[in-house]
Structures are given as C-alpha cells and as structure tokens.
ROLOKOL-601020 format. One record per residue (C-alpha): x, y, z; chain; residue in one letter. Coordinates in steps of 0.001 Angstrom, whole numbers, plus 500000, padded with zeros to 6 digits. Each point is the difference from the previous one (the first is absolute). Layout:
<recs>
      px      py      pz  kette  rest
       X       Y       Z      A     a
...
</recs>
This chain:
<recs>
      px      py      pz  kette  rest
  524295  474517  529547      A     x
  498921  502869  497779      A     x
  496507  499367  499504      A     x
  498572  501582  496557      A     x
  496941  502345  500458      A     x
  497656  499812  497123      A     x
  499194  503886  498973      A     x
  498301  501513  497214      A     x
  502361  502214  497698      A     x
  498291  502541  498138      A     x
  502453  501404  497545      A     x
  500321  503800  500314      A     x
  498586  500816  496283      A     x
  496824  497879  500833      A     x
  499354  501684  502985      A     x
  500202  503877  498201      A     x
  497559  498587  497365      A     x
  497381  498956  502518      A     x
  500474  503120  501796      A     x
  499829  501831  496970      A     x
  496662  498199  498983      A     x
  498496  500427  503349      A     x
  500739  503912  499174      A     x
  498427  500034  496493      A     x
  496797  498304  501357      A     x
  499599  502322  502697      A     x
  500548  503527  497902      A     x
  497860  498322  497198      A     x
  497526  499382  502558      A     x
  499983  503568  501507      A     x
  499922  501378  496024      A     x
  496698  498213  499966      A     x
  500779  496633  498037      A     x
  498193  496901  500845      A     x
  502303  497275  500078      A     x
  499005  496744  498548      A     x
  502879  497789  500096      A     x
  503848  499962  501272      A     x
  502464  497595  498429      A     x
  497306  498690  497627      A     x
  501560  497342  498298      A     x
  499720  498445  496199      A     x
  502191  497094  499224      A     x
  503454  500725  500703      A     x
  498918  504150  499959      A     x
  498897  502139  503000      A     x
  498117  503456  500332      A     x
  501206  501938  502736      A     x
  496881  501790  500655      A     x
  496633  499732  498041      A     x
  497900  503275  500645      A     x
  496821  501478  499080      A     x
  499641  503783  499488      A     x
  497367  502496  498103      A     x
  498933  496838  498321      A     x
  503010  498976  498914      A     x
  501923  496662  500593      A     x
  503711  501247  501540      A     x
  502857  497390  499453      A     x
  502506  501027  502045      A     x
  503965  499173  500212      A     x
  501595  501249  503137      A     x
  503732  500426  499670      A     x
  501667  500805  503561      A     x
  503744  501369  500204      A     x
  501916  500477  503008      A     x
  501736  502949  498362      A     x
  499386  501613  496470      A     x
  504097  500286  500112      A     x
  499673  497231  496906      A     x
  497003  501527  498509      A     x
  496394  500826  500546      A     x
  498085  496443  501262      A     x
  497800  500422  496666      A     x
  502876  499503  497481      A     x
  500050  496792  501247      A     x
  496822  499346  498306      A     x
  501274  499474  496768      A     x
  498569  498645  496578      A     x
  500255  496002  501313      A     x
  498350  500825  503189      A     x
  497281  501887  498134      A     x
  499386  497398  497685      A     x
  499638  497431  502854      A     x
  497547  502474  501661      A     x
  497818  500103  496705      A     x
  499670  496276  500394      A     x
  499261  499722  503241      A     x
  497443  502596  499176      A     x
  498367  498439  497152      A     x
  499620  496887  502463      A     x
  498343  502045  502903      A     x
  497797  501216  497624      A     x
  498986  496634  498364      A     x
  499587  498306  503261      A     x
  497974  502849  501367      A     x
  498034  500733  496905      A     x
  500801  503571  500147      A     x
  498633  502688  497350      A     x
  501386  503381  501145      A     x
  502860  502305  499391      A     x
  503287  498679  500767      A     x
  502852  502388  501680      A     x
  503560  498788  500641      A     x
  501709  501835  502810      A     x
  503403  500063  502173      A     x
  500055  500322  503148      A     x
  503609  501287  501358      A     x
  501684  499914  503123      A     x
  502992  501311  501814      A     x
  500556  498957  503113      A     x
  502791  502032  501262      A     x
  497629  502894  499402      A     x
  496648  498482  500621      A     x
  498876  501795  496353      A     x
  497462  498079  498235      A     x
  499404  500958  496317      A     x
  496725  498825  498314      A     x
  500606  500075  496450      A     x
  496499  499663  497813      A     x
  499902  498524  496540      A     x
  503607  498970  500600      A     x
  499815  498228  496502      A     x
  497358  498837  497449      A     x
  498905  496707  498870      A     x
  501277  499195  496659      A     x
  502416  502657  499787      A     x
  503922  498713  500297      A     x
</recs>
C-alpha cells in the first residue's frame, strides 16, 4: 500500500524571492540602514522593506531574478507596481503618523551572479 507523505512544497519562485529579500536586508543593514519592517501589509498591498536612513523613510521594493536573461530585476517594477507601492506607503505613513521625507528605492538581486544593486530614488510619488 502506498502511503502519502505530506511535504511542504515551496515553488522555486517563492524560494528565490525569499532568498533575494534576505540578501537585500543584509545589503541595506551593511550600508547603515535601520530596518523598521519587513513584508508590511496594508489591506491587500505589501511593502517588502521599510527602512530609515539619514532622516528619510525608505520604501524598498525587492526584485529578485535567477538570471537577468529576460531583463534586469528592476525593469519588472512597472507603473502598476509603483502605484501599489505608493498606496501602501500612504497607508504606512498614516498608520504610523510619519512626518519625514519618503524615498522609494529598489534593491535588485540576481542570484546566478550573486549581484545586488541598490537603486535609490527609483521612482517618485505623484509622477506617472
């Protein structure tokens, strides 16, 4: 008789994304950023990393790809994703009563080459 074995299957893309977020966290901490929240949720939206650096609130989108064959990771942060991040950031600012400059960064990770790219001011609120 065959016995079914329960396993927790994690799709490769989720695993790649988690690894990328861990690399991004380490990169930002090493660069002197204070991590305030990771995977902060507002309604159905999520901010990968909320950090603070030089009196600025930094909203960080982490994009991870196994390779850059189909494009750089940051090129996948399209206008729709930016709009969602802006809404989530607004929720964060209201929830925590933030009154400081806010910056939107992207940390791009390519796992096949172990490269981490930090793009400061990747996009701006109100532009689109």
